[in-house]
C-alpha positions in Angstrom: 0.0 -0.3 0.0 1.5 3.4 -0.8 1.5 6.4 1.4 0.1 9.3 0.5 3.1 12.3 1.2 0.7 13.5 4.3 -0.1 10.5 6.2 4.0 10.4 5.9 5.3 13.4 5.9 3.6 14.6 9.5 5.0 12.4 11.2 8.2 12.5 10.3 8.0 16.8 10.9 6.2 15.9 14.3 9.3 13.6 14.9 11.6 16.3 14.3 10.0 19.0 15.8 10.2 17.2 18.7 13.8 16.4 18.9 14.4 19.8 18.5 12.2 20.8 21.9 14.5 18.2 23.9 11.0 16.4 24.5 10.5 14.6 27.5 8.2 11.5 28.6 6.5 10.8 31.8 7.5 7.7 33.7 5.1 5.7 35.2 5.3 1.5 35.3 2.9 -0.9 33.5 2.2 -4.9 33.9 1.0 -7.4 31.3 -0.5 -10.7 32.6 -1.3 -13.9 31.4 -1.8 -17.4 33.1 -1.6 -16.0 36.5 1.9 -14.8 35.6 2.7 -11.3 36.0 5.6 -8.9 34.4 6.3 -5.4 35.5 8.0 -2.7 33.4 9.5 0.3 33.2 7.9 2.8 30.9 7.8 5.8 28.9 4.0 7.6 28.0 4.0 8.4 24.4 0.6 9.8 24.9 0.5 13.4 22.9 1.3 13.5 18.7 4.7 14.7 19.5 5.5 12.0 21.9 4.2 9.7 19.6 6.1 10.8 16.6 9.4 10.8 18.4 8.6 7.6 20.0 11.9 5.3 20.8 14.0 7.7 17.8 17.6 7.5 18.0 18.0 5.5 21.3 21.0 3.2 21.7 19.2 0.4 24.2 16.7 -0.3 25.9 16.8 -2.3 29.7 14.9 -6.0 29.1 12.1 -4.7 31.5 11.5 -1.2 30.3 9.2 0.3 27.2 7.4 2.9 25.8 3.4 2.4 25.7 1.6 4.8 23.7 -2.2 5.4 24.2 -4.2 7.1 21.6 -7.8 9.1 22.4 -9.8 7.4 20.6 -9.5 3.5 18.4 -7.3 3.2 15.5 -5.7 0.8 12.9 -2.5 2.8 12.2 0.5 1.3 11.3 3.7 2.4 13.4 7.4 2.5 11.2 10.9 2.1 12.4 12.8 5.3 10.6 15.8 6.6 13.0 15.0 3.8 15.7 18.4 1.7 16.2 16.7 -1.2 18.9 15.3 -4.1 17.5 11.4 -4.3 19.1 8.3 -6.1 20.0 5.2 -4.6 19.6 1.4 -5.4 21.3 -1.1 -3.8 20.5 -4.1 -3.5 22.5 -7.9 -2.5 23.3 -9.4 0.5 25.7 -9.6 -2.3 28.3 -5.8 -3.5 28.1 -6.5 -6.7 26.1 -3.7 -7.3 23.5 -5.1 -8.1 20.4 -1.7 -8.5 18.1 1.8 -9.0 18.8 4.3 -8.1 15.8 8.3 -7.7 15.3 9.9 -4.6 13.8 13.1 -4.2 12.5 15.8 -0.8 12.9 15.4 1.1 9.8 18.1 3.8 9.1 17.4 4.9 5.3 14.2 5.5 3.3 11.9 3.3 2.1 11.6 1.8 5.9 8.2 -1.1 5.8 4.5 0.5 7.9 3.6 -2.4 10.0 0.4 -2.2 10.2 -1.1 -4.4 13.0 -5.0 -5.3 11.0 -6.4 -5.2 14.5 -8.4 -1.5 15.9 -6.9 -0.9 18.9 -6.1 1.9 21.4 -3.1 1.1 23.0 0.8 0.2 21.7 3.5 -1.3 24.0 6.7 -1.3 22.7 9.9 -3.6 24.4 12.8 -5.4 23.4 11.9 -7.8 20.9 11.5 -11.4 22.2 10.5 -9.5 25.5 6.6 -11.3 24.9 7.7 -14.3 23.2 10.2 -15.2 26.3 7.7 -15.1 28.7 5.5 -16.6 26.5 2.4 -14.0 26.2 0.5 -13.8 23.4 -3.0 -12.3 22.4 -5.3 -12.1 25.0 -2.7 -11.5 27.6 -3.8 -8.0 29.8 -2.0 -4.7 30.0 -2.8 -2.6 33.0 -1.1 -0.6 35.5 -0.2 3.6 36.7 0.7 4.5 32.8 -2.8 3.7 31.7 -4.5 6.4 34.2 -2.1 8.6 31.4 -4.5 7.8 28.7 -6.1 10.6 26.7 -9.6 11.6 27.0 
């Protein structure tokens, strides 16, 4: 699917503007649970379009139990891309109730064209962690996301 310039240019401009502003992210905690097991993460919260556009761009590392949670005010089916993201990531897309609907692995991309990763589901939140984090814990769609970070959900 070919993306129109308006669909790919806006995140680029927002991301560069965010970097120029030295954008910071709220920090919080989140958990993922399934089958009676709960795993806690320290997360940064991407709750505005500017923070969402910057995401984990230009980061060189991410702790094993760290991540970034993207919280959207309304349901979306949009894709994520890895332009200028140096860390291989796994991403879980979840609904407003915190139920994980889909998990994808994404590869770093340093130059265009970068692939866009579409989940094929309508979601309202997404959690990025080091690639393989969900698999190493046997977490699959149907797992539930919860915790303090969800208090940042835009209304």
